C-alpha positions in Angstrom: 154.9 38.0 23.5 155.8 37.5 19.9 153.5 35.6 17.5 154.7 32.2 16.2 155.7 33.9 12.9 157.7 36.5 14.8 159.3 33.7 16.8 160.4 32.0 13.6 162.1 35.2 12.4 163.7 36.0 15.7 165.0 32.5 16.0 166.4 32.6 12.4 168.0 36.0 12.9 169.6 34.9 16.2 171.0 31.7 14.6 172.4 33.7 11.6 174.1 36.2 13.8 175.5 33.5 16.0 176.8 31.6 13.0 177.9 34.4 10.7 178.1 37.5 12.9 175.3 39.2 10.9 171.9 38.5 9.4 170.9 39.8 6.0 167.4 40.0 4.6 168.4 37.7 1.8 169.8 35.1 4.2 166.6 35.2 6.3 164.4 34.9 3.2 166.4 31.9 2.0 166.4 30.1 5.3 162.7 30.7 5.9 161.8 30.1 2.3 159.9 33.4 2.0 160.2 36.5 -0.3 162.6 39.2 0.8 159.7 41.7 0.9 158.0 39.5 3.5 161.3 39.6 5.6 161.5 43.4 5.3 157.9 43.8 6.5 158.5 41.5 9.5 161.9 43.1 10.3 160.1 46.5 10.4 157.5 45.0 12.8 160.2 43.5 15.0 162.0 46.8 15.0 158.8 48.6 16.1 158.3 46.0 18.9 161.9 46.5 20.0 163.3 43.0 19.2 165.8 44.4 16.8 167.2 47.6 15.4 166.8 47.9 11.6 168.2 50.5 9.3 167.4 50.2 5.6 170.4 49.2 3.5 172.6 49.0 6.7 171.4 45.8 8.3 170.0 44.8 11.6 171.0 43.9 15.1 169.1 42.2 17.9 168.3 44.3 21.0 168.9 42.7 24.4 165.2 41.8 24.4 165.6 40.2 21.0 168.8 38.3 22.0 167.1 36.9 25.1 164.0 35.7 23.1 166.2 34.4 20.3 168.4 32.4 22.7 165.3 30.9 24.4 163.7 30.0 21.1 166.9 28.2 19.9 167.0 26.4 23.2 163.4 25.3 22.8 164.0 24.0 19.3 167.2 22.1 20.2 165.5 20.7 23.4 162.6 19.4 21.4 164.9 17.8 18.8 166.8 16.1 21.6 163.6 14.9 23.3 162.2 13.4 20.1 165.5 11.7 19.4 165.6 10.2 22.9 162.1 8.8 22.6 163.0 7.2 19.3 161.4 9.3 16.7 162.9 8.6 13.2 165.7 11.2 12.5 164.0 12.1 9.2 160.9 13.2 11.0 162.4 15.2 13.9 162.9 18.6 12.2 159.4 18.7 10.7 157.9 17.5 14.0 159.6 20.1 16.0 158.5 22.8 13.6 155.0 21.5 14.0 154.8 21.5 17.7 157.3 24.1 19.0 154.8 27.1 18.9 152.0 25.1 20.5 153.7 24.2 23.8 153.7 26.4 26.9 157.0 27.3 28.5 155.9 25.1 31.4 155.7 22.1 29.1 159.1 23.0 27.6 160.5 23.1 31.1 159.1 19.7 32.0 160.4 18.2 28.8 163.8 19.7 29.8 163.5 17.9 33.1 162.7 14.6 31.3 165.6 15.0 28.9 167.9 15.7 31.9 166.5 12.6 33.6 167.2 10.4 30.6 170.7 11.8 30.2 171.5 11.2 33.9 169.9 7.7 33.8 171.0 6.0 30.5 169.5 2.7 31.7 166.1 4.3 31.5 166.6 4.8 27.8 167.4 1.1 27.4 164.2 0.4 29.3 162.2 2.7 27.0 163.7 0.9 23.9 162.7 -2.4 25.3 159.1 -1.2 25.8 159.1 0.2 22.2 160.4 -3.1 20.8 157.8 -5.0 22.7 155.0 -2.7 21.4 156.4 -2.9 17.8 156.4 -6.7 18.0 152.9 -6.7 19.3 151.7 -4.4 16.6 153.3 -6.6 14.0 151.5 -9.6 15.4 148.1 -7.8 15.2 148.6 -6.7 11.7 
């Protein structure tokens, strides 16, 4: 299993390749806000662990193993964003919150969150009920303050 840091790189590489058709060290460094030398070191490690094939000055491509992991990581990220939006987390907090929790949840937890998101999507009235509970709790908190 890749480390959380490796996951961040694989996810970013996967998204760049999906978006642009390629991933350059400079693009990865910019998106992850790290130095290109750090990207090069990690890319070499990912190559050694068979998540991608890297040739100096030629670029990199994800292996089937890397594509599979990348796709799953992007799914996890998007699912958690969707979940936090459904439960009413402020949009301005969602990205940072996902970044903070995505590496700390088991895949079993991710699957259960996926079930819950599916339930809410298939039962829009349940979202309305959730909002009513949230409004009630917010009013109660305001009264206590």
